C-alpha positions as CSV (number, residue, x, y, z in Angstrom):
1,M,298.2,110.4,-16.0
2,A,297.5,113.2,-13.4
3,A,294.0,113.9,-12.2
4,V,292.3,117.3,-12.6
5,C,292.8,118.0,-8.9
6,D,296.6,117.7,-9.6
7,L,296.3,120.4,-12.2
8,T,294.4,122.7,-9.8
9,N,297.2,122.3,-7.3
10,K,299.9,123.4,-9.8
11,Q,301.1,126.9,-10.4
12,C,301.8,128.4,-13.9
13,K,305.4,128.8,-14.9
14,P,306.7,131.5,-17.3
15,C,307.0,130.2,-20.8
16,E,310.2,131.9,-22.0
17,G,312.0,131.7,-25.4
18,G,312.9,128.2,-26.4
19,V,310.0,126.5,-24.7
20,P,308.1,124.6,-27.4
21,P,304.3,124.1,-27.6
22,L,303.0,120.8,-26.3
23,P,303.0,118.0,-28.9
24,Q,299.5,116.8,-29.9
25,D,299.8,113.5,-28.0
26,E,300.3,115.4,-24.7
27,I,297.5,117.8,-25.6
28,T,295.2,114.9,-26.2
29,A,296.1,113.3,-22.9
30,M,295.6,116.6,-21.0
31,M,292.3,117.2,-22.7
32,K,291.0,114.1,-21.0
33,Q,291.5,115.7,-17.7
34,L,289.2,118.6,-18.5
35,D,285.4,118.5,-18.6
36,G,283.7,120.0,-21.7
37,W,286.8,121.8,-23.1
38,A,287.6,121.5,-26.8
39,Q,290.7,122.1,-28.8
40,H,290.5,124.6,-31.7
41,G,293.9,124.7,-33.4
42,S,296.4,126.2,-30.9
43,S,293.8,127.0,-28.2
44,I,291.4,125.3,-25.9
45,G,288.0,126.7,-25.0
46,K,284.7,126.2,-23.1
47,T,281.5,128.2,-22.8
48,F,280.0,128.6,-19.3
49,E,276.3,129.4,-18.9
50,F,274.6,131.3,-16.1
51,K,271.1,132.3,-14.9
52,N,271.7,136.0,-15.3
53,Y,274.2,138.8,-16.0
54,Y,275.1,139.2,-12.3
55,Q,276.3,135.6,-12.1
56,T,278.1,135.9,-15.4
57,M,280.0,139.0,-14.2
58,A,280.8,137.4,-10.9
59,F,282.4,134.5,-12.8
60,V,284.3,136.9,-15.1
61,N,285.7,138.7,-12.1
62,A,286.7,135.4,-10.5
63,V,288.5,134.4,-13.7
64,A,290.2,137.8,-13.8
65,W,291.5,137.3,-10.2
66,L,292.7,133.8,-11.1
67,S,294.4,135.0,-14.2
68,H,296.2,137.8,-12.3
69,R,297.4,135.3,-9.7
70,E,298.6,132.8,-12.3
71,D,299.9,135.5,-14.6
72,H,298.3,133.6,-17.5
73,H,295.3,135.3,-19.2
74,P,292.6,133.9,-21.3
75,D,290.5,135.5,-24.0
76,L,287.0,136.0,-22.7
77,N,283.8,136.6,-24.8
78,V,281.1,137.7,-22.4
79,G,277.4,137.8,-23.0
80,Y,274.3,138.3,-20.8
81,N,274.2,134.8,-19.4
82,K,277.4,133.1,-20.8
83,C,281.1,133.5,-21.0
84,R,283.4,131.8,-23.5
85,V,286.9,131.2,-22.0
86,E,289.8,130.4,-24.4
87,Y,293.4,129.7,-23.5
88,S,296.5,129.6,-25.6
89,T,300.1,130.5,-24.7
90,H,300.8,133.3,-27.2
91,A,304.4,133.5,-26.2
92,I,305.1,130.1,-27.7
93,G,302.5,130.1,-30.4
94,G,300.6,127.1,-29.0
95,L,299.4,125.2,-25.9
96,S,301.4,124.8,-22.8
97,E,300.7,123.1,-19.5
98,N,299.7,126.6,-18.1
99,D,296.7,126.5,-20.4
100,F,295.5,123.2,-18.8
101,I,296.3,124.3,-15.3
102,C,294.2,127.5,-15.7
103,A,291.4,125.6,-17.5
104,A,291.2,123.2,-14.6
105,K,291.1,126.1,-12.1
106,V,288.4,127.8,-14.0
107,D,286.3,124.6,-13.9
108,A,286.9,124.5,-10.1
109,L,285.6,128.1,-9.9
110,F,282.4,127.2,-11.8
111,K,281.7,124.3,-9.4
112,V,281.9,126.4,-6.2
């Protein structure tokens, strides 16, 4: 099994027609590579907490930059001192490796 650092070194690939969602056994294996993320049906999510609104928004802007670079965009729920990040590959109706790559990269942003 690949380490989280391996996920952060990967780039997202377009999920075009015919690419199936990951099977549950692969999802379970990939979830072990992430810290604090949980699967909810066909998505994975995590809530990040901050000291204040400024730090929260700095994180949101960093996630936006990362999302643009990877061309893979999460759903964000932003509050004063927290941000919920959820990934799902809508084009295939489930989870893809891209979701796990981006989740690992978001975790790396939070640790900086």
